[in-house]
C-alpha positions as CSV (number, residue, x, y, z in Angstrom):
1,Q,0.0,0.0,0.0
2,V,1.2,3.5,-0.8
3,Q,0.8,6.7,1.3
4,L,0.6,10.0,-0.4
5,V,1.4,13.5,0.8
6,E,0.8,16.6,-1.2
7,S,2.6,19.9,-0.9
8,G,3.1,23.1,-2.8
9,G,-0.3,24.7,-2.6
10,G,-0.8,28.4,-1.7
11,L,-2.1,31.7,-2.7
12,V,-1.3,33.1,-6.1
13,Q,-2.5,35.9,-8.4
14,A,-4.3,35.1,-11.6
15,G,-1.8,34.4,-14.3
16,G,0.7,33.0,-11.9
17,S,2.2,29.6,-11.4
18,L,2.5,26.9,-8.8
19,R,4.0,23.4,-8.7
20,L,2.4,20.8,-6.6
21,S,4.3,17.8,-5.3
22,C,3.0,14.4,-4.2
23,A,5.5,12.4,-2.2
24,A,4.8,8.7,-1.9
25,T,6.0,6.2,0.7
26,G,5.3,2.5,1.2
27,R,5.0,0.2,-1.8
28,T,7.2,0.8,-4.9
29,F,6.2,4.1,-6.4
30,S,6.8,2.9,-10.0
31,T,4.1,0.3,-9.7
32,Y,1.4,3.0,-9.6
33,D,-0.1,5.3,-12.2
34,M,-0.6,8.7,-10.5
35,A,-3.3,11.3,-10.9
36,W,-4.4,14.7,-9.7
37,F,-7.9,15.7,-8.9
38,R,-9.4,18.8,-7.4
39,Q,-12.4,19.9,-5.4
40,A,-13.8,23.4,-5.3
41,P,-16.1,24.5,-2.5
42,G,-19.6,23.1,-3.1
43,K,-18.5,21.0,-6.1
44,E,-17.7,17.4,-6.8
45,R,-14.1,16.3,-6.9
46,E,-13.0,16.3,-10.5
47,F,-10.2,14.8,-12.6
48,V,-7.3,17.0,-13.6
49,S,-4.5,14.8,-15.0
50,T,-2.9,11.4,-14.8
51,I,0.4,9.9,-15.7
52,S,1.5,6.3,-16.3
53,R,4.0,4.3,-14.3
54,S,6.9,5.1,-16.6
55,G,5.8,8.7,-17.2
56,G,5.5,7.9,-20.9
57,S,1.8,8.5,-21.1
58,T,-0.3,11.4,-19.8
59,D,-3.9,12.5,-20.0
60,Y,-5.5,15.8,-19.0
61,A,-8.9,17.3,-18.4
62,E,-9.9,19.6,-21.2
63,F,-10.0,22.7,-18.9
64,V,-6.3,22.4,-18.1
65,K,-4.8,21.4,-21.4
66,G,-2.0,23.7,-22.3
67,R,-1.8,25.2,-18.8
68,F,-0.9,22.3,-16.5
69,T,1.8,19.6,-16.9
70,I,2.0,16.4,-14.9
71,S,5.3,14.6,-14.4
72,R,6.9,12.2,-12.1
73,D,10.4,11.2,-10.8
74,N,10.4,7.6,-9.8
75,A,13.8,7.9,-8.3
76,K,12.4,10.5,-5.9
77,N,9.0,8.7,-5.4
78,T,7.3,12.0,-6.3
79,A,4.7,13.2,-8.8
80,Y,4.3,16.8,-9.8
81,L,1.7,19.1,-11.2
82,Q,3.1,22.2,-12.8
83,M,0.2,24.8,-13.0
84,N,0.7,27.9,-15.2
85,S,-1.7,30.7,-16.3
86,L,-3.8,30.1,-13.2
87,E,-7.3,31.4,-13.1
88,P,-9.6,32.1,-10.1
89,E,-11.7,29.1,-11.3
90,D,-8.7,26.9,-10.5
91,T,-9.2,27.6,-6.8
92,A,-9.7,24.2,-5.1
93,V,-8.2,21.6,-2.9
94,Y,-5.9,19.5,-5.1
95,Y,-5.6,15.8,-4.3
96,C,-3.0,13.3,-5.4
97,A,-4.2,9.8,-6.2
98,A,-2.7,6.4,-7.2
99,T,-3.9,3.3,-8.9
100,T,-2.5,-0.1,-9.7
101,R,-5.0,-0.6,-12.6
102,L,-3.6,-0.8,-16.1
103,W,-3.1,2.4,-18.0
104,A,-6.0,3.7,-20.1
105,Y,-6.8,7.0,-21.6
106,G,-10.1,8.5,-20.2
107,R,-9.6,6.9,-16.8
108,H,-11.0,10.0,-15.1
109,G,-13.3,8.5,-12.5
110,R,-12.6,8.8,-8.7
111,A,-13.4,5.1,-8.3
112,E,-10.4,4.2,-10.5
113,Y,-8.0,5.3,-7.9
114,A,-7.7,3.5,-4.6
115,Y,-5.2,5.6,-2.8
116,W,-5.5,9.3,-1.9
117,G,-3.6,12.1,-0.2
118,Q,-5.1,14.6,2.2
119,G,-5.0,17.5,-0.3
120,T,-3.3,20.9,-0.6
121,Q,-5.2,24.1,-1.0
122,V,-4.7,26.3,-4.1
123,T,-6.2,29.7,-4.1
124,V,-6.0,32.0,-7.1
125,S,-6.9,35.6,-6.6
126,S,-8.3,37.9,-9.3
């Protein structure tokens, strides 16, 4: 089983950037596909991005394409989400998630991911 801890959230002005990190401990990190979700106040948790075990495949929600980039460093047991051109609508708690299921594009459902971190708050001011 893997444990996930997010960091890197904070307050940023619109148009700014943040990089979130997700540090994993426990079972071998490279055996998990990783993902980021987010949850804004009063809204459902939604998919943001996912990356395969090797880092060779990625998938994004339409609303972040061209602005966010997911990556991972298996030697450091860490996944990242680089967020550029942030908008007030990006304000949310961002969660890291992991799955041992086989890679597939369109795997955007919360139920696909068995392991979750506690989240990190991102606030974008206008």
